ZAMIMI-984382 format. One record per residue (C-alpha): residue in three letters; x, y negated, z negated. Coordinates in steps of 0.25 Angstrom, whole numbers, plus 5000, padded with zeros to 4 digits. Layout:
residues N
R  code    c1    c2    c3
R   ALA     X     Y     Z
...
This chain:
residues 828
R  code    c1    c2    c3
R   UNK  4596  4939  5645
R   UNK  4599  4939  5660
R   UNK  4588  4939  5670
R   UNK  4591  4953  5675
R   UNK  4591  4958  5660
R   UNK  4578  4952  5657
R   UNK  4572  4958  5670
R   UNK  4577  4972  5666
R   UNK  4571  4970  5652
R   UNK  4558  4966  5657
R   UNK  4557  4978  5667
R   UNK  4561  4987  5655
R   UNK  4549  4982  5648
R   UNK  4540  4987  5659
R   UNK  4547  5000  5660
R   UNK  4546  5002  5645
R   UNK  4534  4996  5639
R   UNK  4538  5001  5625
R   UNK  4548  4989  5623
R   UNK  4540  4985  5610
R   UNK  4531  4997  5609
R   UNK  4517  4998  5603
R   UNK  4510  5010  5599
R   UNK  4496  5010  5605
R   UNK  4487  5019  5597
R   UNK  4478  5028  5606
R   UNK  4463  5030  5603
R   UNK  4466  5045  5600
R   UNK  4477  5041  5590
R   UNK  4467  5030  5584
R   UNK  4456  5041  5583
R   UNK  4466  5051  5576
R   UNK  4470  5040  5567
R   UNK  4456  5036  5563
R   UNK  4452  5050  5561
R   UNK  4464  5053  5553
R   UNK  4462  5042  5543
R   UNK  4449  5043  5537
R   UNK  4449  5030  5529
R   UNK  4452  5022  5541
R   UNK  4440  5029  5548
R   UNK  4431  5023  5538
R   UNK  4438  5010  5535
R   UNK  4437  5005  5549
R   UNK  4422  5006  5550
R   UNK  4421  4999  5537
R   UNK  4429  4988  5543
R   UNK  4420  4988  5555
R   UNK  4407  4987  5546
R   UNK  4413  4975  5539
R   UNK  4417  4969  5552
R   UNK  4402  4971  5556
R   UNK  4397  4965  5543
R   UNK  4406  4953  5544
R   UNK  4403  4950  5559
R   UNK  4388  4950  5556
R   UNK  4389  4942  5543
R   UNK  4397  4931  5550
R   UNK  4392  4931  5565
R   UNK  4377  4932  5563
R   UNK  4376  4919  5555
R   UNK  4385  4912  5565
R   UNK  4386  4920  5579
R   UNK  4398  4910  5583
R   UNK  4406  4917  5573
R   UNK  4407  4929  5582
R   UNK  4418  4922  5590
R   UNK  4427  4921  5577
R   UNK  4440  4928  5578
R   UNK  4437  4936  5565
R   UNK  4423  4940  5571
R   UNK  4429  4944  5584
R   UNK  4437  4954  5576
R   UNK  4426  4959  5568
R   UNK  4416  4960  5580
R   UNK  4424  4972  5587
R   UNK  4425  4979  5573
R   UNK  4411  4977  5570
R   UNK  4406  4982  5584
R   UNK  4415  4993  5584
R   UNK  4410  4997  5570
R   UNK  4395  4997  5575
R   UNK  4399  5005  5587
R   UNK  4407  5015  5578
R   UNK  4395  5016  5569
R   UNK  4385  5018  5581
R   UNK  4394  5029  5586
R   UNK  4396  5036  5573
R   UNK  4381  5036  5570
R   UNK  4378  5041  5584
R   UNK  4388  5052  5584
R   UNK  4383  5057  5570
R   UNK  4368  5057  5575
R   UNK  4372  5064  5588
R   UNK  4381  5074  5580
R   UNK  4369  5078  5571
R   UNK  4360  5079  5583
R   UNK  4370  5088  5590
R   UNK  4370  5097  5578
R   UNK  4355  5098  5578
R   UNK  4354  5101  5593
R   UNK  4364  5112  5592
R   UNK  4356  5119  5581
R   UNK  4344  5119  5590
R   UNK  4353  5124  5602
R   UNK  4350  5112  5610
R   UNK  4363  5112  5617
R   UNK  4361  5101  5628
R   UNK  4355  5090  5618
R   UNK  4367  5094  5608
R   UNK  4377  5091  5619
R   UNK  4370  5078  5623
R   UNK  4371  5074  5608
R   UNK  4385  5078  5607
R   UNK  4388  5069  5618
R   UNK  4381  5057  5612
R   UNK  4389  5060  5599
R   UNK  4402  5060  5606
R   UNK  4398  5046  5612
R   UNK  4395  5040  5599
R   UNK  4407  5047  5592
R   UNK  4416  5041  5603
R   UNK  4409  5027  5600
R   UNK  4412  5028  5585
R   UNK  4427  5032  5587
R   UNK  4429  5022  5598
R   UNK  4423  5011  5589
R   UNK  4429  5014  5576
R   UNK  4437  5002  5571
R   UNK  4452  5005  5574
R   UNK  4464  5001  5566
R   UNK  4474  4993  5574
R   UNK  4487  5001  5578
R   UNK  4500  4995  5573
R   UNK  4510  4995  5584
R   UNK  4524  5002  5582
R   UNK  4535  4994  5578
R   UNK  4541  4987  5590
R   UNK  4556  4988  5592
R   UNK  4564  4975  5589
R   UNK  4576  4968  5596
R   UNK  4570  4971  5610
R   UNK  4569  4957  5617
R   UNK  4561  4954  5629
R   UNK  4559  4941  5637
R   UNK  4567  4928  5637
R   UNK  4570  4920  5625
R   UNK  4566  4906  5624
R   UNK  4571  4894  5617
R   UNK  4584  4885  5614
R   UNK  4588  4897  5606
R   UNK  4581  4908  5615
R   UNK  4572  4917  5607
R   UNK  4574  4909  5594
R   UNK  4563  4910  5584
R   UNK  4564  4903  5570
R   UNK  4557  4908  5558
R   UNK  4557  4898  5546
R   UNK  4551  4904  5533
R   UNK  4549  4896  5520
R   UNK  4540  4901  5510
R   UNK  4540  4887  5503
R   UNK  4531  4882  5515
R   UNK  4519  4889  5509
R   UNK  4513  4889  5495
R   UNK  4499  4894  5496
R   UNK  4493  4905  5487
R   UNK  4482  4908  5497
R   UNK  4467  4905  5498
R   UNK  4463  4897  5485
R   UNK  4476  4890  5484
R   UNK  4473  4878  5493
R   UNK  4475  4880  5508
R   UNK  4488  4884  5516
R   UNK  4487  4871  5525
R   UNK  4488  4862  5513
R   UNK  4502  4855  5510
R   UNK  4501  4860  5496
R   UNK  4503  4875  5501
R   UNK  4511  4873  5514
R   UNK  4522  4864  5512
R   UNK  4524  4853  5524
R   UNK  4538  4850  5520
R   UNK  4543  4865  5521
R   UNK  4535  4866  5534
R   UNK  4542  4854  5540
R   UNK  4556  4861  5535
R   UNK  4552  4874  5542
R   UNK  4548  4867  5555
R   UNK  4562  4860  5555
R   UNK  4569  4873  5552
R   UNK  4562  4880  5563
R   UNK  4565  4869  5574
R   UNK  4580  4868  5570
R   UNK  4582  4883  5569
R   UNK  4575  4885  5582
R   UNK  4583  4875  5590
R   UNK  4596  4876  5582
R   UNK  4596  4861  5580
R   UNK  4600  4853  5568
R   UNK  4589  4843  5567
R   UNK  4574  4844  5570
R   UNK  4575  4833  5580
R   UNK  4586  4840  5588
R   UNK  4577  4853  5587
R   UNK  4565  4846  5594
R   UNK  4574  4840  5604
R   UNK  4580  4854  5607
R   UNK  4566  4860  5608
R   UNK  4561  4850  5618
R   UNK  4573  4850  5627
R   UNK  4573  4865  5627
R   UNK  4558  4866  5631
R   UNK  4560  4856  5642
R   UNK  4572  4862  5648
R   UNK  4565  4876  5648
R   UNK  4554  4869  5656
R   UNK  4563  4863  5666
R   UNK  4561  4849  5661
R   UNK  4576  4846  5657
R   UNK  4584  4844  5644
R   UNK  4574  4834  5639
R   UNK  4568  4832  5625
R   UNK  4554  4827  5620
R   UNK  4550  4814  5627
R   UNK  4540  4805  5620
R   UNK  4526  4806  5624
R   UNK  4527  4821  5628
R   UNK  4516  4829  5621
R   UNK  4516  4841  5612
R   UNK  4505  4851  5610
R   UNK  4506  4860  5598
R   UNK  4497  4872  5597
R   UNK  4494  4876  5583
R   UNK  4487  4889  5578
R   UNK  4473  4885  5572
R   UNK  4466  4898  5574
R   UNK  4461  4897  5560
R   UNK  4454  4884  5564
R   UNK  4448  4890  5577
R   UNK  4435  4884  5581
R   UNK  4428  4898  5581
R   UNK  4429  4899  5566
R   UNK  4423  4892  5555
R   UNK  4437  4888  5550
R   UNK  4435  4873  5553
R   UNK  4422  4864  5551
R   UNK  4421  4858  5565
R   UNK  4414  4845  5559
R   UNK  4424  4843  5547
R   UNK  4436  4850  5553
R   UNK  4438  4856  5539
R   UNK  4442  4870  5536
R   UNK  4431  4879  5531
R   UNK  4436  4893  5534
R   UNK  4449  4900  5537
R   UNK  4454  4889  5528
R   UNK  4468  4895  5526
R   UNK  4470  4902  5539
R   UNK  4485  4902  5544
R   UNK  4484  4891  5555
R   UNK  4496  4883  5559
R   UNK  4498  4875  5546
R   UNK  4497  4860  5546
R   UNK  4510  4859  5538
R   UNK  4518  4866  5550
R   UNK  4510  4858  5560
R   UNK  4514  4845  5552
R   UNK  4529  4850  5552
R   UNK  4529  4851  5567
R   UNK  4522  4838  5570
R   UNK  4532  4831  5561
R   UNK  4543  4837  5569
R   UNK  4537  4833  5582
R   UNK  4534  4819  5578
R   UNK  4545  4815  5568
R   UNK  4557  4823  5574
R   UNK  4554  4826  5589
R   UNK  4548  4812  5592
R   UNK  4535  4817  5597
R   UNK  4523  4807  5594
R   UNK  4511  4812  5587
R   UNK  4502  4808  5598
R   UNK  4510  4817  5608
R   UNK  4507  4829  5599
R   UNK  4494  4838  5600
R   UNK  4492  4849  5591
R   UNK  4481  4859  5588
R   UNK  4474  4872  5592
R   UNK  4463  4871  5603
R   UNK  4454  4882  5597
R   UNK  4454  4876  5583
R   UNK  4450  4865  5574
R   UNK  4461  4856  5568
R   UNK  4455  4857  5554
R   UNK  4456  4845  5545
R   UNK  4465  4853  5535
R   UNK  4476  4853  5546
R   UNK  4472  4840  5554
R   UNK  4472  4831  5542
R   UNK  4486  4832  5537
R   UNK  4492  4833  5551
R   UNK  4484  4821  5556
R   UNK  4488  4813  5544
R   UNK  4503  4815  5547
R   UNK  4501  4815  5562
R   UNK  4489  4806  5566
R   UNK  4493  4805  5581
R   UNK  4494  4820  5584
R   UNK  4483  4826  5593
R   UNK  4476  4837  5585
R   UNK  4470  4847  5594
R   UNK  4458  4855  5591
R   UNK  4445  4862  5597
R   UNK  4436  4851  5593
R   UNK  4443  4837  5593
R   UNK  4436  4831  5581
R   UNK  4441  4822  5569
R   UNK  4454  4817  5576
R   UNK  4457  4830  5583
R   UNK  4458  4832  5599
R   UNK  4450  4843  5605
R   UNK  4458  4852  5614
R   UNK  4454  4851  5629
R   UNK  4458  4859  5641
R   UNK  4468  4854  5652
R   UNK  4467  4857  5666
R   UNK  4479  4866  5665
R   UNK  4473  4881  5667
R   UNK  4478  4893  5659
R   UNK  4478  4906  5666
R   UNK  4478  4920  5661
R   UNK  4488  4929  5667
R   UNK  4479  4941  5667
R   UNK  4471  4933  5677
R   UNK  4457  4936  5671
R   UNK  4445  4933  5680
R   UNK  4432  4926  5677
R   UNK  4438  4918  5665
R   UNK  4437  4903  5662
R   UNK  4449  4895  5665
R   UNK  4458  4892  5653
R   UNK  4465  4878  5652
R   UNK  4477  4873  5644
R   UNK  4473  4863  5633
R   UNK  4475  4848  5638
R   UNK  4484  4846  5626
R   UNK  4493  4857  5630
R   UNK  4494  4853  5645
R   UNK  4497  4838  5641
R   UNK  4508  4842  5631
R   UNK  4523  4843  5636
R   UNK  4526  4853  5624
R   UNK  4519  4863  5616
R   UNK  4522  4869  5602
R   UNK  4515  4882  5598
R   UNK  4513  4882  5583
R   UNK  4506  4896  5580
R   UNK  4505  4905  5567
R   UNK  4511  4918  5562
R   UNK  4499  4927  5562
R   UNK  4495  4941  5565
R   UNK  4482  4944  5574
R   UNK  4473  4956  5573
R   UNK  4471  4956  5588
R   UNK  4483  4950  5594
R   UNK  4493  4955  5583
R   UNK  4499  4942  5581
R   UNK  4496  4927  5584
R   UNK  4508  4918  5586
R   UNK  4513  4908  5595
R   UNK  4507  4915  5608
R   UNK  4493  4917  5602
R   UNK  4493  4903  5597
R   UNK  4489  4899  5611
R   UNK  4476  4907  5610
R   UNK  4471  4894  5605
R   UNK  4477  4886  5616
R   UNK  4466  4887  5627
R   UNK  4455  4879  5620
R   UNK  4445  4891  5621
R   UNK  4445  4903  5613
R   UNK  4453  4915  5617
R   UNK  4440  4923  5619
R   UNK  4430  4912  5625
R   UNK  4420  4917  5634
R   UNK  4423  4916  5649
R   UNK  4438  4914  5646
R   UNK  4449  4925  5647
R   UNK  4448  4932  5633
R   UNK  4462  4931  5627
R   UNK  4458  4941  5616
R   UNK  4457  4952  5626
R   UNK  4473  4952  5626
R   UNK  4476  4959  5613
R   UNK  4479  4972  5619
R   UNK  4486  4981  5609
R   UNK  4496  4987  5619
R   UNK  4508  4981  5627
R   UNK  4509  4977  5641
R   UNK  4497  4968  5642
R   UNK  4494  4955  5648
R   UNK  4494  4945  5636
R   UNK  4487  4931  5636
R   UNK  4497  4926  5626
R   UNK  4508  4926  5637
R   UNK  4499  4917  5645
R   UNK  4497  4907  5634
R   UNK  4512  4908  5630
R   UNK  4516  4905  5645
R   UNK  4507  4895  5650
R   UNK  4514  4882  5654
R   UNK  4505  4873  5646
R   UNK  4506  4882  5633
R   UNK  4519  4890  5631
R   UNK  4526  4883  5643
R   UNK  4525  4870  5635
R   UNK  4528  4876  5621
R   UNK  4542  4871  5616
R   UNK  4540  4877  5602
R   UNK  4533  4889  5595
R   UNK  4530  4889  5581
R   UNK  4524  4899  5572
R   UNK  4518  4893  5559
R   UNK  4520  4905  5550
R   UNK  4517  4898  5536
R   UNK  4505  4907  5534
R   UNK  4505  4920  5542
R   UNK  4493  4929  5543
R   UNK  4483  4937  5552
R   UNK  4474  4929  5561
R   UNK  4459  4929  5559
R   UNK  4459  4942  5551
R   UNK  4464  4934  5539
R   UNK  4460  4919  5537
R   UNK  4472  4916  5528
R   UNK  4487  4919  5529
R   UNK  4493  4931  5522
R   UNK  4506  4932  5515
R   UNK  4516  4941  5522
R   UNK  4523  4952  5515
R   UNK  4535  4954  5524
R   UNK  4549  4947  5523
R   UNK  4551  4935  5522
R   UNK  4537  4932  5517
R   UNK  4536  4942  5506
R   UNK  4522  4940  5502
R   UNK  4521  4925  5505
R   UNK  4516  4917  5517
R   UNK  4524  4917  5529
R   UNK  4529  4903  5528
R   UNK  4536  4903  5541
R   UNK  4538  4895  5554
R   UNK  4543  4901  5567
R   UNK  4548  4893  5579
R   UNK  4553  4896  5593
R   UNK  4554  4892  5607
R   UNK  4551  4906  5612
R   UNK  4536  4910  5611
R   UNK  4538  4924  5612
R   UNK  4550  4925  5602
R   UNK  4542  4917  5591
R   UNK  4530  4927  5593
R   UNK  4539  4939  5592
R   UNK  4545  4934  5579
R   UNK  4531  4931  5574
R   UNK  4526  4945  5578
R   UNK  4538  4951  5571
R   UNK  4535  4943  5558
R   UNK  4520  4947  5558
R   UNK  4524  4962  5561
R   UNK  4533  4962  5549
R   UNK  4521  4959  5540
R   UNK  4516  4973  5538
R   UNK  4502  4970  5533
R   UNK  4498  4963  5546
R   UNK  4506  4972  5556
R   UNK  4492  4979  5560
R   UNK  4490  4966  5568
R   UNK  4505  4961  5571
R   UNK  4509  4975  5576
R   UNK  4496  4980  5583
R   UNK  4499  4985  5597
R   UNK  4502  4975  5608
R   UNK  4505  4963  5598
R   UNK  4518  4959  5605
R   UNK  4514  4962  5619
R   UNK  4512  4947  5622
R   UNK  4526  4945  5618
R   UNK  4531  4955  5628
R   UNK  4522  4949  5639
R   UNK  4527  4935  5635
R   UNK  4542  4939  5634
R   UNK  4541  4946  5648
R   UNK  4531  4937  5654
R   UNK  4538  4937  5667
R   UNK  4537  4952  5668
R   UNK  4528  4956  5657
R   UNK  4525  4971  5653
R   UNK  4510  4969  5657
R   UNK  4514  4964  5671
R   UNK  4506  4952  5669
R   UNK  4509  4940  5678
R   UNK  4509  4929  5667
R   UNK  4506  4916  5673
R   UNK  4496  4908  5665
R   UNK  4498  4895  5672
R   UNK  4492  4900  5686
R   UNK  4479  4906  5690
R   UNK  4487  4917  5698
R   UNK  4500  4923  5696
R   UNK  4510  4912  5700
R   UNK  4521  4910  5690
R   UNK  4525  4921  5681
R   UNK  4528  4917  5666
R   UNK  4543  4919  5662
R   UNK  4547  4926  5649
R   UNK  4540  4918  5638
R   UNK  4551  4922  5627
R   UNK  4557  4933  5620
R   UNK  4551  4945  5612
R   UNK  4557  4955  5603
R   UNK  4554  4960  5589
R   UNK  4564  4959  5578
R   UNK  4573  4970  5573
R   UNK  4565  4971  5559
R   UNK  4557  4963  5550
R   UNK  4569  4962  5540
R   UNK  4580  4957  5548
R   UNK  4571  4950  5558
R   UNK  4582  4950  5569
R   UNK  4580  4948  5584
R   UNK  4589  4950  5596
R   UNK  4595  4937  5595
R   UNK  4597  4937  5580
R   UNK  4606  4950  5583
R   UNK  4615  4942  5593
R   UNK  4608  4946  5606
R   UNK  4605  4936  5617
R   UNK  4591  4939  5619
R   UNK  4578  4941  5611
R   UNK  4574  4932  5599
R   UNK  4582  4925  5588
R   UNK  4575  4923  5575
R   UNK  4580  4912  5566
R   UNK  4575  4913  5552
R   UNK  4574  4900  5543
R   UNK  4570  4906  5530
R   UNK  4569  4897  5518
R   UNK  4573  4908  5509
R   UNK  4586  4909  5516
R   UNK  4590  4894  5515
R   UNK  4601  4891  5506
R   UNK  4597  4882  5494
R   UNK  4607  4871  5496
R   UNK  4611  4862  5508
R   UNK  4626  4864  5508
R   UNK  4632  4876  5514
R   UNK  4641  4885  5505
R   UNK  4655  4879  5505
R   UNK  4651  4865  5511
R   UNK  4657  4853  5503
R   UNK  4655  4838  5505
R   UNK  4667  4833  5514
R   UNK  4672  4819  5513
R   UNK  4672  4811  5526
R   UNK  4677  4798  5522
R   UNK  4680  4789  5510
R   UNK  4684  4776  5515
R   UNK  4672  4768  5510
R   UNK  4667  4760  5497
R   UNK  4653  4766  5496
R   UNK  4646  4774  5506
R   UNK  4631  4775  5507
R   UNK  4619  4777  5517
R   UNK  4623  4788  5526
R   UNK  4614  4790  5539
R   UNK  4615  4798  5551
R   UNK  4612  4794  5565
R   UNK  4605  4803  5575
R   UNK  4619  4809  5580
R   UNK  4623  4812  5565
R   UNK  4633  4801  5563
R   UNK  4632  4796  5549
R   UNK  4632  4781  5545
R   UNK  4634  4777  5531
R   UNK  4637  4764  5523
R   UNK  4650  4759  5516
R   UNK  4642  4749  5508
R   UNK  4653  4741  5501
R   UNK  4660  4740  5514
R   UNK  4647  4735  5521
R   UNK  4648  4745  5533
R   UNK  4641  4757  5539
R   UNK  4650  4768  5543
R   UNK  4647  4779  5553
R   UNK  4652  4794  5552
R   UNK  4651  4800  5566
R   UNK  4647  4814  5569
R   UNK  4662  4816  5573
R   UNK  4667  4812  5560
R   UNK  4671  4797  5563
R   UNK  4669  4786  5554
R   UNK  4666  4772  5559
R   UNK  4659  4759  5554
R   UNK  4646  4757  5561
R   UNK  4642  4743  5555
R   UNK  4649  4733  5546
R   UNK  4644  4725  5539
R   UNK  4631  4732  5537
R   UNK  4624  4724  5526
R   UNK  4630  4733  5515
R   UNK  4621  4744  5520
R   UNK  4617  4756  5511
R   UNK  4607  4766  5516
R   UNK  4606  4770  5531
R   UNK  4596  4777  5539
R   UNK  4595  4779  5555
R   UNK  4582  4779  5562
R   UNK  4578  4787  5575
R   UNK  4583  4777  5584
R   UNK  4597  4776  5578
R   UNK  4595  4763  5570
R   UNK  4602  4763  5557
R   UNK  4594  4757  5545
R   UNK  4602  4751  5533
R   UNK  4599  4747  5519
R   UNK  4608  4734  5520
R   UNK  4611  4731  5506
R   UNK  4618  4717  5508
R   UNK  4605  4710  5510
R   UNK  4596  4721  5505
R   UNK  4590  4723  5519
R   UNK  4586  4734  5528
R   UNK  4594  4735  5541
R   UNK  4592  4742  5555
R   UNK  4605  4744  5562
R   UNK  4605  4749  5577
R   UNK  4615  4758  5583
R   UNK  4624  4747  5587
R   UNK  4624  4740  5573
R   UNK  4614  4729  5576
R   UNK  4607  4726  5562
R   UNK  4592  4722  5561
R   UNK  4587  4718  5547
R   UNK  4574  4726  5544
R   UNK  4571  4722  5529
R   UNK  4576  4709  5522
R   UNK  4567  4709  5510
R   UNK  4554  4713  5504
R   UNK  4543  4703  5500
R   UNK  4553  4692  5502
R   UNK  4563  4697  5493
R   UNK  4576  4705  5496
R   UNK  4576  4720  5494
R   UNK  4584  4725  5482
R   UNK  4593  4733  5491
R   UNK  4589  4743  5502
R   UNK  4596  4756  5498
R   UNK  4592  4768  5506
R   UNK  4582  4770  5518
R   UNK  4575  4781  5526
R   UNK  4569  4779  5540
R   UNK  4556  4787  5541
R   UNK  4551  4794  5554
R   UNK  4543  4782  5559
R   UNK  4554  4772  5557
R   UNK  4550  4766  5544
R   UNK  4561  4764  5533
R   UNK  4560  4768  5518
R   UNK  4571  4761  5510
R   UNK  4574  4760  5495
R   UNK  4577  4747  5488
R   UNK  4585  4748  5475
R   UNK  4593  4738  5468
R   UNK  4608  4739  5468
R   UNK  4614  4725  5466
R   UNK  4626  4723  5475
R   UNK  4638  4714  5473
R   UNK  4637  4709  5488
R   UNK  4623  4704  5486
R   UNK  4622  4689  5488
R   UNK  4607  4689  5483
R   UNK  4602  4691  5469
R   UNK  4606  4705  5464
R   UNK  4593  4706  5456
R   UNK  4582  4715  5461
R   UNK  4574  4707  5472
R   UNK  4562  4716  5473
R   UNK  4553  4720  5461
R   UNK  4559  4734  5461
R   UNK  4567  4745  5468
R   UNK  4558  4751  5479
R   UNK  4556  4759  5492
R   UNK  4552  4752  5504
R   UNK  4547  4755  5518
R   UNK  4549  4748  5531
R   UNK  4540  4750  5542
R   UNK  4545  4755  5556
R   UNK  4543  4741  5562
R   UNK  4550  4734  5551
R   UNK  4538  4725  5548
R   UNK  4533  4731  5535
R   UNK  4541  4734  5522
R   UNK  4534  4740  5510
R   UNK  4537  4746  5497
R   UNK  4534  4761  5496
R   UNK  4540  4765  5482
R   UNK  4540  4755  5471
R   UNK  4541  4765  5459
R   UNK  4556  4769  5459
R   UNK  4567  4764  5450
R   UNK  4578  4763  5460
R   UNK  4575  4770  5474
R   UNK  4588  4773  5482
R   UNK  4589  4785  5491
R   UNK  4578  4788  5501
R   UNK  4575  4797  5512
R   UNK  4562  4803  5519
R   UNK  4558  4816  5525
R   UNK  4560  4817  5541
R   UNK  4545  4819  5542
R   UNK  4542  4805  5535
R   UNK  4534  4812  5525
R   UNK  4542  4810  5512
R   UNK  4552  4800  5506
R   UNK  4562  4803  5496
R   UNK  4567  4791  5487
R   UNK  4578  4792  5476
R   UNK  4575  4784  5464
R   UNK  4590  4783  5460
R   UNK  4586  4775  5448
R   UNK  4577  4785  5442
R   UNK  4586  4797  5447
R   UNK  4574  4803  5455
R   UNK  4570  4805  5469
R   UNK  4556  4805  5474
R   UNK  4548  4810  5486
R   UNK  4537  4802  5492
R   UNK  4526  4805  5502
R   UNK  4527  4795  5514
R   UNK  4513  4791  5518
R   UNK  4509  4788  5532
R   UNK  4509  4773  5529
R   UNK  4524  4775  5524
R   UNK  4520  4773  5509
R   UNK  4525  4783  5499
R   UNK  4516  4792  5491
R   UNK  4517  4805  5482
R   UNK  4530  4801  5475
R   UNK  4536  4814  5470
R   UNK  4549  4816  5461
R   UNK  4558  4824  5471
R   UNK  4570  4826  5461
R   UNK  4576  4820  5449
R   UNK  4588  4813  5456
R   UNK  4590  4800  5462
R   UNK  4599  4797  5474
R   UNK  4606  4786  5481
R   UNK  4604  4792  5495
R   UNK  4597  4804  5501
R   UNK  4594  4812  5513
R   UNK  4586  4825  5517
R   UNK  4588  4837  5526
R   UNK  4579  4845  5535
R   UNK  4575  4855  5524
R   UNK  4570  4843  5516
R   UNK  4581  4843  5506
R   UNK  4585  4829  5500
R   UNK  4599  4825  5497
R   UNK  4601  4815  5485
R   UNK  4614  4808  5482
R   UNK  4621  4803  5469
R   UNK  4631  4813  5464
R   UNK  4633  4821  5476
R   UNK  4621  4825  5485
R   UNK  4610  4833  5478
R   UNK  4600  4840  5487
R   UNK  4586  4843  5484
R   UNK  4576  4852  5492
R   UNK  4562  4847  5496
R   UNK  4557  4851  5483
R   UNK  4567  4843  5475
R   UNK  4575  4854  5470
R   UNK  4590  4852  5471
R   UNK  4597  4862  5481
R   UNK  4611  4857  5482
R   UNK  4621  4847  5478
R   UNK  4633  4841  5486
R   UNK  4644  4836  5477
R   UNK  4651  4824  5482
R   UNK  4664  4819  5475
R   UNK  4661  4805  5474
R   UNK  4655  4796  5463
R   UNK  4642  4793  5470
R   UNK  4635  4800  5482
R   UNK  4627  4789  5489
R   UNK  4620  4795  5501
R   UNK  4618  4806  5511
R   UNK  4613  4809  5525
R   UNK  4615  4820  5535
R   UNK  4623  4818  5548
R   UNK  4631  4825  5558
R   UNK  4626  4830  5572
R   UNK  4618  4841  5565
R   UNK  4614  4833  5553
R   UNK  4620  4845  5544
R   UNK  4630  4836  5537
R   UNK  4627  4828  5525
R   UNK  4634  4815  5524
R   UNK  4636  4809  5510
R   UNK  4640  4795  5506
R   UNK  4647  4795  5492
R   UNK  4654  4783  5486
R   UNK  4666  4779  5496
R   UNK  4665  4792  5504
R   UNK  4656  4800  5514
R   UNK  4655  4815  5514
R   UNK  4648  4826  5522
R   UNK  4644  4840  5520
R   UNK  4638  4850  5529
R   UNK  4624  4855  5525
R   UNK  4616  4868  5529
R   UNK  4604  4859  5532
R   UNK  4602  4847  5542
R   UNK  4598  4833  5537
R   UNK  4587  4825  5542
R   UNK  4594  4812  5541
């Protein structure tokens, strides 16, 4: 959009304030509606009576409960009911008095009583509880504002029903791994990052996000630098300090136990990405909600995996860090007078980057609570704390009003630092009216949990999509489509010239530097097609990218793709491994050489002799590790071909013959040691160890330990990129097992993965595992076969992903090497 076009569109917004029109019900219309619906006339006073009873029962024993959000909602209903009751009773008494005075022909007192009756009647009518008016359906495909992001205005919506397996209260708790699958959450996070950036790997996606954010802030085309701090604002409103949800002494949940907070599984997925893919040290990450406790049910599993992360909360007990203010002021653009000064939390001010990780929820006052309203918990104090500006005054049900959310979105230390916006939509619901999530009826949920994750670089666009999703859910539209619910999005999109006329500048005490547009807003065309302007080919508006598990093909090979022979000039190929550029190295073991197949299709010899190397694997620094079978050793080969012997023996005896290996995220090495007697061995060909085992070499190379001793003949081996699980093929038993990797690198929870052994193996970004032997057989993370790639050779030895985008599977088979394009990208 050209600057002149944008100016005209913004001016048109002022001239025609019906751009996304809402219907505001007048009091006369409301009165007619109440009087015309007798059942409603009596239903609402009953609600008022119940609110009064509830308020008295809860607050009288403990007056501090009056500040709870639920009681703040009940209080006006209860007080309105009392006023209505007084007005009704007063008007009835006055009416009877008027009738009596008129019979006695006492005109003046009768007129006075009539006036009193009118006053009391007016009080009754004015205080009768009202039903919220639902706004008219807003027109779609009418974008306003300037889109943000690598792909401007892009919002990614990942949906996978398998992420959630909870039957509701009574079936354990939604925050338990048994009910919210960590592996699927990790896959959803990976899908979201790659789809958002358009990159083929998670590492490239993070680099693109950091670089774009820095360029947009005028800091140049630079990525993340070690030591830079990242603050993550999650939504723990269900753990807020004003409720009884968390016991302050034990940090244990005691109420709101299954509330839809940001889930520990999705938090863990994000932390794994940052620490194990993006290269961020745990100690440089701070995460939490300034207004809430970091309950032990959330803290314990996260701290176990990420002990050096700073966990922020309102109290700072039991290993948590209390949130404290910085010296950086936060100013409200409505310029209120006589209010205490707000300050940005120190953790935010110290961070170079922020990530906003909110939830997908409707709200009975604000309409919706998404990424923008997540910052209602960012100022340490409560939104309605005495002496401070009351943020809750800002829920007008009309358009064209000043909105506090725009200030929170636009301040340099909050929205200005935010590089990624996420909506954890695993469990959607309605804030504080309901203390547990609800199953959504609309498509694609179909009476199930929302099981979603949304991601964007545009704070306005992601909330616009979240709003459309919530408005499509008819049972909660009384909240999500109440009047003025998207006015903050209008104000944010047009922050440089908003409909309200506000001079938005939260960084200064007086109007100094006006905010620019914070992003793009529009509504989709309809809830079935879910199309926005950019989806329809326009160069403005929102682009929604959906990644729905239901729509994913079952297999990994696109229709029509077949394995292609690359070369057949070897004696026996093994051990393929790709470097960071995608070049594939493999061994021609009988000819004692390591070959290289470059990304431009050239075949060369990298190292000869190579110790009769078998399995190969690269580390993050570009060193190649090899199972050197000639002397049964483990080698490290630097990029120039210099060899360092890492392992010669175990307990003073030679190994049987290291066969395959995997380097974990911390630099430690797992390798298998089966016995395959070789003609070229000069040593005793009998077994040297007391069995065929799996070993672990520590990152410093000083400690070699056995980690699995109960396998018949271990061979292929690979681990998950997060370092949590290890797959080992017992080719002798024709089975493959999955182990849990403990923090001390020992193995636990041995589980049968599938009834097939394998010579070599690899894994893709969806968690599918590739086994070899008679061609390549692919299993999904649950161990179910989903594909088979036939190879016209006697034996298929090993596989890896390579090429610039890691979307090509390279296969070593007998005397040849093959490749085939896949629809998924590989991890290794």
